[in-house]
Every structure is written in structure tokens, then in C-alpha cells.
N, C-alpha and C positions, 0 to 999 in steps of 0.2 A: 653378591650379585650387583650389577651396575644399576644406576638409576633407571627408572621407567622411561621408555622411548617416547618420542612424540608420535601422535596418532595420525594415521591417514584418514580416519573417519571421525575426527573430533567434531563434536556438535557444539557450536558456539551460539550464544544468544545474540542475535543480530540487533544492532541499535535501530531505533525507529528511523525510518527513512525521512529525508529532508522534505520540506514542503515543495511540491512541484506545481507547475502551471500547465494546463488548467487544474484547479483543485478537484477533489472528488465530487461526483455528481450529487451526493447528499448535501454538500455545501453549495455547489454551483447553481443547482436548480432553484432552491429557495432564495438565494441572493439575487439571481436574475429576475425571478418573479417579484421579489420585493422592490427592486429598482424599477421594473416596468410598472408595478402597481403605484409606486410613489410618483413616477412621471405622469402616468395617466390621471392620478388624483390631482396633481398640480395643474395639469391642463384643464381638468374639469373645474377646479377652483377658479382659474382665470376666466373660463367661459361663463360659469355661473355668476361670478362677480360682475362681468361686463353686462350680462343679461339683466341682473338686478339693478345696476346703475342706469342702464338704458330705460328699463321699465319705470324706475322712480322718476327719471328725468321727463319721460313722457307724461307721467301723472302730474308732475309739477307744471309743465307747460300747458297741459289741458286745463288745470285749475287756474293758472294765470290768465288764460284766454277767457274763461267764463267769468272770473272775478273782474277782469278789466272791463268787460262789456257792461256788467252790472254797475260797477263804480263809475264808469264813464257817464252812464245815464243819470246816476244819482248826482254826480258833480255838476252836470249841465243844468239840472233843475235848480240846485241851490245857487249856483253862480248867476243864473239868469235872474234870480230874485235878489241877489246880493246877500244871501244868507251864508256868510263865511263861517260864523260861529256854529250854525246848525250843520254846515258841511264838516267842520272839525269833529263835532260830536258824532256825526254819522260815520266818519272814517275811524274814529276811536273804537266803535263797536266791532270793527273788522280786524282789530290787532291780534285777536286770538285765533284767527284762521291758521290752519296748519301750514307751516313753512313760510308764512308771510312775515317778513322782517320789517318792511316799511312800505306804506302807501302814501304818496304825497301828490298834492295838486300845486303846480307851479305856474306862474304867469309867463308872459312873453319875455320878461327880463330874467327869468330864472329864480324868482323869489318864491319861497314856499308859502302858499296861502293857507293850506290846511294839510294835516297829516295824521296818521294814526298815533304818532308820538308828538305831544304838544311842544317838546323841547326844540323841535326843528322849525316850528312856525315862525315866519319872519326872517329866517336865515336864507342865504343863497343856496341854491341846489348843489353848487360845487362843494359846499361844506357838509353835506349830508351823505349817508350811505348810498343815495341815489345819484351821486355825482357822475358816475360813469354812464348811467342811463341817460342823464340830461345831456351830457356832452355829445353822445352819439345820436341823440334823437332830435336835438334842437334844429338841426339843419336837414333832417330827413323827414319828408312828408309821410303821412300815414302811420300805421302801427309798426312798432319795433319790438322784436322778441329775440333775445340772445342769451348765450351762456358763456360768460368769461371763464377762463381756467385759472384757478387759484390753488397754489401748493400741489400742483400735479393732479388735482381732481376737480371735476365740474361740480362745485358746491353752491355757486351763486347763479341765480336766474334773474335776469332783468327784463322788464317789459315797459313800454311807453305807448300811451294811447292819446291821440290828439282829441281835444275837447271842442275846438271850433266854436267858442262862445263869441269872440270878437271877430271883426272882419278879417283881421290878420290871421286868426286861427292858430296862434302860437302857444296857447295854453296846453299843458300836457298833464296827463295822469301817469305818474311814475310808480312802478311796483318793483319791489326788491324781495326775492324769495331766497332764503338761506336753507340749503339742504345738506348742511354739514353733518347734522345728526343722522340723517337718513343714510348718507354715504358711510359714516362710521359704523352704523348698525349693519349695513350691507357687508362691509369688510369683516366685521366681527362674526356675522353669521357664516360667511364663506370660510373663515379660518376655523370655526368650530366644525363645519362639515368636513374640511380637509383633515383636521386633526382626528376626528372619529374614523374617517375612511382610512387614514394611514395606520391608526391603531388596529383596526380590523384586519387590514392587509398584513401588517407585521405579525399579528397573532396567527393568522392563517399560514403564513410562511414558516413561523416557528413550529406549528403543528405539523406542517409538511416535512420540515427538517427532522423533527422527532420521529415521524413515521418512517422516513427514509433511513435515518441513522440507526434507530433501535429496532425497527421492524424489518429492515432489509439489509443495510450495510453491515451492522454488527453481526448478524446471523450469517451473512455471506462470508464475513471475515473469519468467523469460527469454522465454517465449513472449509474455507480455503486453507486455514492453518491445519486442520485435521487431514485434508488431502495432501498438503505439503509434507507433514510429518510421516504420513503413510508412504509417500513417494521416497522419502529419505530413509525409510526403514526404521523409524523410531516408534511406530505404532503398528499394530497388526490389523487395525480396522478403522472405519470412519465413524466418528461420533455423530449420531443423528441430531438434526436440528428440529426442535419442537415447533409445532404450528400446523396449520392446515392449508398453507398456500404453496406457491410454486417453489419457494426455497426449501420447504420441508420435502416436497416431492423430489427435488434435485438431490438433497442429502440422502434420501432413500435410494435413489438411483445409483449414487456414488457408493453407498454402502453395499448394495447388491453387487456392483462391479468389483469392489475390493474383496468381497467374499469369494467371488469366482476367481479373481487373481490369486487370492490366498490358497484356494483349493488347487489351482494349477501349479502354484509355486511349491506346495506341499507334494503334489504328485511328481513334479520335476525333481525335487530334492530326493524323494524316495527312489525315483528311477536312477538318478545320478549316483546315489549311495549304492544301489544295487549294481550299477555298472562298475563302480570303483571296487566294490567287494568282489564282483566276479573277476575283474581284471587282476586284483590282488591274489585271489585264490588260484587263478590260472598261472600267474607268475610264480606263486609258491609251489604249485604242483610241478611246474617245469623245473624249478630250482631243486626240488626234492628228487625228481627223476634224474636230473644231472648228477646230484650228489650221491643218491643211493643206487642209481642204475648204472649209467655210463661211468660214473666215478669208481664204483666198485669193480666194474668190469675192467677198467683201465688199471686199477690197482692189482687185480689178479694177473693181468697180462704183464705188468711190470715185475711182479714177483716171479712169474715164469721166465721172463727174460733174464732176471738176475740169477735165477738157478741155472739157466742155459749158459750165462757168462762164466759162472763158477766151473761148470763142467768143461767148457771150451778152454778154460785156462789150463787144465791138466791134459786134455786130449788133443786139442787143436788150437794152440796158442795163436796161430795166425788169424783165426776168425774171432778171437775174444775181443779184439778192438771194435769190430763191427757190432758185436752184441752190446758192448759198453756204450757205443754211440746211439744205438736204438733205445737203450735204457734211458739215456739222458734226454732224448727227444720225447720219450713217453712221460718222463717226470714233468717236463715243461708243459705237455698237453694236459696232464692230470692237474697241475697247478692252475692252468687256465680254466679248466672245467670247474674246479673248486671255487675259483674267483667268481665265475659266472653264477654258480649255484648260490653262493653267499650273497651276491648282488641281487639276484631274483628273489631269494627267500633268506634273509639274514637269520641263520639258525639261532644265534644267541637271543634274538628277539622273542622267539617262542620258548626257548629252553630256560633262559636266565633273566628275562625281563628287559624293559626298555632301557634301563640304565646301562646294562652291559652292552646292549646293541649300540647305543650312542658312544660308549667308551671305545668299542671296537671300530666304529666309524672314525673317531678321532685318531686312533692309533693307525688305522689303514691310511688315512689322509696324510699323516705325518710321514709314514714310510714311503708312500708313493709320490708325494709332491715335494718333499724336502722342507715344507713349511711347518711351523709349529702349530699344531692343532690340539687344544686341551678341552676336556669335558669337566664341568663343574656341576655337582649335585649335592647341596648341603645336607639333605636328609633323604632317606629312602622313600621312594614314591610307591604307594600301594593302591590297590583297587583301581587298576586301569584295564579297560577292556582290550581285547585283542585288536579290534578294529581301530580304536583310538590310538593305541600304541603304534600300530602299523602306519597310520596317517601321520603321526608326529615324527616317526622315523623317516618317512619319505619326505616330509617338509624339511627336516634337518639335512637330509641328503641332498635335496635340490638346492638349498641355501648354501651349503658348503661348496657344491659344484659351481654355483654362480660366483662365489667369492674367488675360487681358483681361476675361473675363466676371465672374469671382468674386473675384479677389484684391485689386482696388482698389490696384494697385501702380503705382509710378512708373518702375521699371526691370526689365527681364527679361534674363537671361543664358542663352545656349545654349552648353554646353561639350561638346567631343568630344576624347577622348584615350585613349591606351593605358596601362593599368596592369597590368604583369605580363603575364599571359596573357588579360586581359580587355579588351574594348573598352567604354568607359564613356561614356554620354550623360547629361548633366545639364542640367536646366532649372530655374533659380532665379528667384524674384521676391521683392521686398521688400514684399509686400502684407500682408494681415491674417492670413495663415497658415490652417492647417486648423482646423476646429472641434474642440473638446475631445472631443465624442462624435459622430464622423462616422457617417453611415448605413452599415449593414452592406453591405460589398461596393462602396461608392461608387456613382457614377453610371455610366451606360452608357459614357461616354467613358473613364472610369477602368478599367472592366472590359475594354474593347477594348484599351487599352494593356497591361494585364496579359496578356491573351491573346496579343497580338503578341509580347510578351517571352517567354512560354512556348513559342510556336511556334519562336522562335530558340534555345531551350534555355538561356535566361538567367533572371535574376531582376530584379524591379523593387522599389525601395524608395522610400518617401516619408517626409518629415519636415521639419525646419526647419533651414536653414543657420545658422551662428553669428550672423549679423546679423539673423535673424528672417525671417519670411515662409514660403515653401513651397519645398521642393526635391523634384523627381522625378529619380531616378537609375535608369538601366538598365545592367545588367552582362551582357554576353554573351561567350562565348568568341571570341577574335580569329581563330580558324581558319575561322569561317564566311565 
């Protein structure tokens, strides 16, 4: 026997599909929520940081205002008495005030008379950390309070208060507040808050993804795979999905639907089997009636005409030729009736088995068509039911007729053998083969062959044998 043919219903494992855009919802939704959460957290970080810096700046300026008023009054008392040393001692007591970096009293020439740090006393104000405050305040009457920008952050707050001790009133109290630590702490606190918020959002998105992936998507994927396998005929039912949610209810609904479809398919198969059996029985009955009824009657008439011919030969030779002509016509009619009866009910099928019927089909094809048609059966096939044998014979008959009509072949082979637990019927030809784009479902004969195969619980494949042409192969369980 030739190598097994390629299958028309070959089930292949499909490779995983490529990543598409947009990605599945179980990935897209958590990622979008994560991005939105991180963006909102960053905006909240910027807003909180700005609020903290503004609040701290307001606290510092309020403190500078209050401290400036008190130190101004203190400096006026000591300067009016000429108590410079006492003023220095009084200012040094204020050096531990929060955020206060330097407090200095300068005269009208910009010389530091007293300060919270003794190292700056006697120096010019331009050489001290209060240089900026002095430069901006020496020509500005009244109180000055400002916030220069250093390194991108407002970390230095300067204040200048006029003392008005001399008539010129150019003495100043200069204050320098350094809020760099407060700004650093504000940034650190904001970063900690955004880090915790981002971690919480990421954990929530991970939990959401796990819920969507394992709780919904994977279960829907199992349900879809089960439905797809049922639709492709690889399973006979839907595997239920465990759980108490909508996915479980959906799987139960699909399961009930497939059960109803299976029941209807079983009823349809039983009805089709009954129709085929009924048609085959009727065909067999008609064939037997042609063979046993009309055929026998025609045979009797033929014998009577032959007897009449012999009698006319001696008594009325002129009419003997007419009797001989009638006898020849009757023989041809009888051969036609026998052919029809054998086609409707192949007598060898019921009397001598499927092998003899297929051999007779091959011999009849060779005689009638002039093509070489051979039958091969390596071993005798036993235990075949009458219905199965009839269906296999009709499939072979249809395949041979298709090869004669469409294949333009020179040789046809009919093969029958057992392979494992299957009984295999193959019909090969060396013709032009099947078209590259055959019509959907094939012709009516092809669909009937498929239907007969399904009724027997088997499968039919078609393709090309190694030498080319066309091969029809039917595989059925050998227990039938």
C-alpha cells in the first residue's frame, strides 16, 4: 500500500499569536491605571512641595518680622547709651533662634558694630553674609524684607530694619535667615510621600492585573479554547470553568448549548443513517426485482424466442431471420437490465463480501472504460457489517466515477487493508490532481462520500499520492 495521504482535517498546533496593539485588556487596564496614578502622584508631589515651601517661607518671614521689631528696639536702647559691648552680648543670645543665620547692626558707613557672630564685628557689611541685604537696603528708606533665589530654591531670607539713632538715620539692623535645611526636609518629605504613593498604586495595579489575568482572562481563554475545539470537532462537550461568577455562568450556558447541539447532531446522524439505509434498501429491492423479476421474465422470453427460431429454421426459413433479430435485441435488453440490477444492488457484495464486490468494480471499470483499474487487498477482511460494506462500496464507486470523469488518468487503484484499529479504503489515480483552489465543500458526490464516512464514525481525507494525481482515503473503526 502507498504512504498515508495528507489530511483535509489535519489538526495543527497553532503558534502563539504575535503581540498586537492595543494589548489585551488584562495588561492595558493596569498599565493605564499605573500611568495615571503615577502622573497624579507626581502632580500631588509638586503641589505638596510648593505648599510646604510656601508655608515655611511664610513662617520665616513672620518670624523675621517679629524678631526684627524686638531687636530694633533693643539695638536703639544700647546704641543710645553707647553700649556696643552689651549690644553684642544681647545679639549673641539670639544666635540659636531657628533659621537665624546672622543678625548684625551696621552704621551709616556699613561697618558692623555688633552681631550674633563676633567674627564679623568691625568688618564691612559687604564682607559678611548680610552683604546683599546691606547693598539693597542702604539706599532704601524703611524696612526691607526679600527672598533671593539661590540654587533654584528660596533658601535665604534677608531683612533690613532702620534704627534711626543719628539724625541721618542710616544705621541698619540686618537679618539673614537660612532655610536650606527646611527646604531639604520639605523635599525629602515630599519624595517619601510620592514613593509610598507610587508603591501603593503599583501594588494595587499588580493586584488588579492578577485578578484580571488569573480570575478572568485565563478562565475565558480556557473557555474559548474548549469552545473552539468543540467547533472544530475535536471534543464532544465544553469543559466547565470553576467559580461562582459570570465566567462560570457563561461556561455553563455554553455547556448546555453544546449538549443540545450534540443531541441534535446525534438525531441528525441517526436520521441521515436511516435515510441512507432506507435508500440503500430501496435500491437493493429494485435491483433484486430487476434481476429476479424482469430479468427472469426476459430470460424466459429469450428462451422461447430461441425455440421459435429453431422451429422456424425448419418450417419457415424466411421468418427465422426476424426471430434471430428479436433474440439479439432481447439479449441486449437483458444485459442492460442485469447491469442496472448489479449497479443498484451489487450481488457479489451480499453473496461473497466486500472484497469480491470491489474486485468486480475494478474489472467492470477496466472493461467499460479501457483504463487499467486494479484492486489490492493484502489480507482478507472479516467482521464487516452489511451497512459498512455497502457504504465503503458506494464511496469507492463514486471515487472511481470521479476519476473517470475529471482526472484524465491512465490507471486507477482501489486499496483495502487494516491498519491498526482502522479499516482503510484508498482510491488513487495518476491524473491531473485536484485544483489548487477547489470549490468550498466540493461537489455533491464528494459531500455524499464525506457524509457516508461520518455515518460510519470515520474520517475522509483527500490529497495527492507520492506519484501525483489524486488520493481519496477513508478511515473507519474496524469494529463496525
